[in-house]
N, C-alpha and C positions, 0 to 999 in steps of 0.2 A: 331716366325713365330707366326703371329696370326692368329685365325681359329674360333674368336668369330663374332658375327654379327656387325655391323655398318651402317652406316646411310649416303646418297650422299647430296649432296649441296641442293637440294630439301627435305632432310627428310624422304626421301623412304627407308625402310628396303635393305638391301643390305650384301650378305651371305661372310664371309671369305674363307668358304669352299664348295665346291659340292663333293659328293660323289654318287657312284655307284657300284653296286654289278652285276658280270657275274653269267656266270651258269656255269662257271669252272674254272680255276686258269688261270693266268692273268700273260703275260710274256713277250709279245711283246706291245710298247706303244711307242704313237708317237703324238706330238699336228699335227694341219692342220696346213700351211705354209701361209694359204690366210687370207687375212684382212675382218674385217667386223663380221658379223655375223656365217659366215663361220669359222672363228676362233679356235672359242671355240667347235669345233669336237675333239676327240680320235680316233686313230686306236688301236684297239686294239688285238693283237695275244693271243690264248691259248697256254699250253702248256700241252697234254694230252699224256703219252705214248701209244695209239694210233692209227691206221689210221683213225683218225675221227676230226683231228682239224677245229679251225673255227678263220675267219678272220672277226671280227667285227666293223662299224663306230655307236659311241654314238655324240650324239650334247646334248645341255643344252635344257632343254626340253622347256623353255621361248622363243628360237628359230625358233621351229619346227612346233608350234600348230597354225595354221590359226585364230582360235578361242580362245583366252587366258581361256577362262570358261570353256574349255573341258580339258586344262592342269589337269593332276594328282596331286594331293597332296603329295602324296608321292612320292617320286626320284626326284634326283637334274637332272637327264639323261634320254635321250632317245636312244633305239634304232634304229639305223635308215634305218642299212644296214647290212646284213650278208652273209658270203659264207663259202661252204667247202674249207679247207685248206687241207687237208689228214694228211702232217706232221706236225712235233711244227714248229712253227714262232722263227727262233734264233732272226730277227728283221724286223722292219714295220717304214717304213717312207715315209711320204709324199711326194711328188716331191718339192725342192724348188721354193717359188714364184716366176713367171717370171713377175710380175707389170702386169697381164692383168687376168681380170676375164672370159674371153668368150675362153681362152685354158684348153684345157682340164684339168678335175678334176683327176692327179694322184700319185696313192702310189706304192713301189713296198716292196716284201717280200722275206726274203732268207729262206733256210729249204734246203728241196733236190734240189733247185735250185732258181735262182734268177727271180721272177714272178712281172710279171706288169701288174696292177689294174686300173682298170677306174671306178671312182663311177658317178652315172649318176640319174639326175632324173627321181621317177618312175611313169610312166604314166597309168601303163597296170596292174594286179594283175595276177603275175604268180607265177610259183613255187619259184622262185628265193626272192621275194620280203617276206616283213613283215607287210604289212600293217593289216593284221588281229589280228598279236600279240600284235601292239599299238592302235587300236580303232579308231575309225574318225575321221579326224581334224586331224591326224599328216600327215607330208609331208615326206615320207619316199623314199630312194632312193635305186640305186641298184647298186650291186658289180660284176664290168664285168671284167672277165680274159682276159687280151688283149694281153700278148706277156709272153710266156717261153725262156729265156736264160738259152743255155745250153750249153755245149763242144761236138759238135759232133766227135770232132776227138778221144775223149776219150775211151776207151771202157767203164765206167761206171763214174757215178760222184758222189764224195765223197761231203759228205754233208757240207753245207755253213754252217759257226760260227757267220759271220757277213756281214754286208756290209756300204759304203756311197754312197752319191749321193751329187757329186759336184755342189755347189752353184753357181760358174760363168758359168759355162758352164753345162746344166741340161741334156743336153747328155752324158753324162759321168758317170760312178759310178764303184766302185771297192769291189769286194768280197774277203773275207779268205775264207781257207777250213782249214778241220785237214788232208789236202793229202801234207801238208806244202807250198802250194800256193795260192798265189793274183794272180788274173786276172782283167782286168779293161775291162769295156765293153763300147761300143756303146749303148747307149737305143733306140735310136730311128732305127739303120739297126738292131738290138739286135744280132750284131754281136762281140764276141769276136777282141779285137783290140792286147792286148797281155796276155801272161799268164807267171810269173815268180816263180820259185822255194825262196821262200821269208824268210823264217826260216829253221831250221835244225829241226824242230821237228812240230805238230800243231802250225796252224795258228788260233789266237782266236779272235782278232778285228783288225779292219783297217777303215783309215779315213784320207780325204782328208787335207792338210795345207788350213787353212783358206785363202780365196783370192788367191786362187792359182788354174790352172789350171792342171797344173802337179808333183807336190809336194804331196806325200801320206806317211804315215808309218805305221807299223803294229807292236802288238805283240805278244808272244805265249808261249808257253810251256818250247822254250830254255832259255825264262827269259830274253830276250833283246827287244830293242826299236831297227828297221830299219827305214831308211826313204828314199824315192825310188823319182826319176826323170824320168818323161817318157821320156825325153827329152834325158837320158843318162842313161840307165839300164843295161849298162855295168859290175855295181858295184854298189852297197847300202852303205848308212855308220851308221855303229851302236853308236848309239849316249848316249847309256846305255845298264849296262848289269849286273844282278844281280849278287852282290856281293855273294863268294861260299867260303868256308873253305876249307882249304886245304883237298885234295884227300887222303883217306884210300889208301895207296899200292894193298889193294884188291879188291877196287872198279876202272871201268874205271867211263869216264866221262859219258857217256851214264846212268850208272848204277847210280851213284851220283843224275844225273837228275832226275831218276825216283823214288829214296830214298828220294826226300825235293821234294814232291810236289810243297810247296810255295816256290819256283823259280820260278814258273811260272807267267807270266805279264795277266790277264785278259782282260782288258779294256784299253782305250787310249781316249784321247779328248783333239783338238786344242782349244787356246784359240781363244775366234770365234772374239776379236776384235785385238791381238796382237800374229800373228802365229810363235812366237819364242818360245810361251808357249804351254807347255803340262804337262794334269795330268794324270797318271796310277798308279795303285794299283799291289799286290802279289793277288794271291790264299790263302785264309785262313790269310789273313794281315787286323789287324786293321787300318793302315795307308794310306795314297794318299801321291803320291812322284809328287812335282812337277820340271819338268826338262825344260831346257831354250835350246833349239836346238844348240844357241851359243859358251855355254860351256859344253862338252860333259863330262859323265863320271860317275857325280853325281846327286843328286836333289840341285835344287839351295833354296827349302824348303820341307820340312814334316808336313803334314796334322796328329795329333795326338789328337782326341776329342774323336772317337768311343770308343766303348768297346767289341767291337766285328767286325766281319770280314766284309769290306767294299765290296758292291757288284756294284755299280751302281756309276757314276759320270755325270757331266756336268757342263758345264761354261755358265754362264749368256750371252742371248744375244746383252744386249745392255749396258755390262761393262767389263772391261778387267779384273777387279780385285775380281769380283764376282765367287764363285762358291760351287755347291751343292753337297753331297756324302749323300747315305743310306747305313744304318749299316742293318748285316743280323744275324747269329748266334754268339753264345757264340765261342769265343776262349779258347784251353784251352791246346794248343802246347807248348811246353817249351822255343821255340826260340819267342815268343813273352809273357811277365810278365802280367798275367790274373790282369784285372783292378776291380778297387771298383766297382763291379755292383754284381749280384746274377742273373740275368735274361737274357734273348737277350734283342742286342741294339734295333734294329726297330726305328732309330732316322735317321732323316732328319735334316742336320747341312749344314748351307749357313756359306759360310766362307770369309770374307774378304779379297784377300791374297797379302799383301803387299811386292811386288818384286822390286827388284834392275836393276840396267843397268849392262852389264857389262862394261859398258866401264868408270865406277864409280870403286872405289877399288876392289878388289876380293872377289869374294862371301866367307863370314864366311863359314860352316861346317852348314848342316842342320838342326843339333841337337840345333843350335843359333840361328838358323829361324823357328821354330815351332810356329805355329799358333794357335789362339782360336778362334773356331766361336763365329759367331754373330749374329745368330738366330738358334733356335731346336727348334723340333715338334719331337712327338714320338709318332709313329703306335701301331695298336695292334698287330703288325704280322710282322716277319721279312720282309724286302723291299727289292723286287729282280728287281726292275727298278723304273727309272724315266726319266721325260722330260721337258725340259724348255720351254715355249712358246716363239717363234719367233714372235708371230703376237701379242703377247698378254704378254711383258715379268714381268709382276707383278703377273702371275700363273709359278707353277710347281704342274706337274701331279707325284704321283707317283702310284706306284702299287705293292699289298701285300696279299697273298691267291687269295680270289677273287675279291678284291676289290678295284677299282681306286678311288682315292681321286685327287680333285683340289685344291690347297693351294695358297691362298694370300701371295706373300712376300714382 
């Protein structure tokens, strides 16, 4: 993964890495899905353990100054909008691109609720604008809180851990919660279509299958990957369960899970071009499991390149074989042999995952399909989040501490 300067066909200097420093620790992170200049915008969410969090939009400074001579010599990105969010943002997503620039420019966040936001051009100076902070000449925007989606039948709303926006039918979104449920929402009517008990314990992540309106999957603290179909919600399909050691006679199943937090599955991500494949990883594990929904029960590949805990994964939007993963803190547990490294991982690894079709001879064991990363980049701190741009597929954004970097891959 290159981060050195290059030149385009006209000999103009071009950077392969852009950086932004936020005033707080960054957790939520997503690229804008719109084409053109609006593609190089990022939505950021803070993670502050107080009732004082922020949702922020940043854009490449070259795209937001009317007069290029007013562009500051320092700082690649400029903050163009910001709004209070109160609770920490567990996930932020821009609305999937509908193919038109005249449609509302929307994004959504999860935390205490699923919230819908619209970003509009700022034409007046109000308390919600930030034009004075950026100086004259910058085209600022404003974030308007459009809707709050909440289950009015519940006595209280359990915190939401994640959500996904359906790319085929953008009126649909699905959220996951620590109360073991997943809820499918109609974003346009702001009503819940259905709520179901998805897992035996907390649900940590949920995602629609690529190219599908009806199928989604979730992972959680019970160590399972479960698939659901909105056309038939009477049952779910468990496509993977974390292997466990035999239970000691003095421990119940729930006690066994509680004493082994690494059994939990934290995140999942469907392959963008082949929905048969998805990636997931365990809590406190340096490995990424690749699953084939047609061959349930065990991974078809394991990615073992990190020397520390994996914290985020993302498939490439334009390739069925490329996957990116980000590493976090050192692993010291006996379950995972310590690898040759004396400090935190802090690596971004890009993998070219070569997978077989299930119609060919049976898959070998995951150990026979270990992969080697094709690109690597080391950040200066533990990576907490990454996002692969669908509008500009040669760019991956990573977040660590207060820093956001956009890397050309």
